[in-house]
C-alpha positions, 0 to 999 in steps of 0.5 A, spaced: 400 544 024 405 539 026 404 532 027 404 533 036 401 539 036 393 538 040 388 540 035 383 545 039 378 548 034 374 554 037 367 551 040 365 559 042 366 560 035 360 556 032 353 557 032 349 551 036 349 544 032 345 538 034 344 531 036 341 528 030 339 522 032 336 524 039 336 533 037 338 535 043 345 540 043 351 537 043 357 539 048 364 541 048 365 534 051 374 531 051 374 525 045 380 521 044 381 517 037 384 512 035 388 510 027 394 503 026 394 505 034 396 510 035 391 515 039 391 523 040 385 527 045 382 532 043 375 536 045 370 536 041 362 537 040 358 532 041 352 529 045 351 529 052 346 523 050 348 517 046 355 520 045 354 522 037 360 527 036 361 533 031 368 532 026 368 539 023 371 539 017 378 542 017 379 537 022 378 531 017 381 534 011 387 538 015 391 534 022 386 528 021 389 526 014 395 528 016 396 524 021 391 518 017 398 518 011 404 520 016 402 514 020 400 511 013 408 512 011 411 508 016 
């Protein structure tokens, strides 16, 4: 995935995820990430009450790690 491509997980295929704080189901919602003055928006599961975000492993170890490395190399 190129750095300028938007990550879009398949949120319909995921099992129901619950917020660990509020114990209520998380819902898909737009989330903003920023690192070293660069940011991107993506739709992820988040708690409708407290806003906690669930970051899938493939995003954390894939796209986010790639973007961090590219920004740090500049």
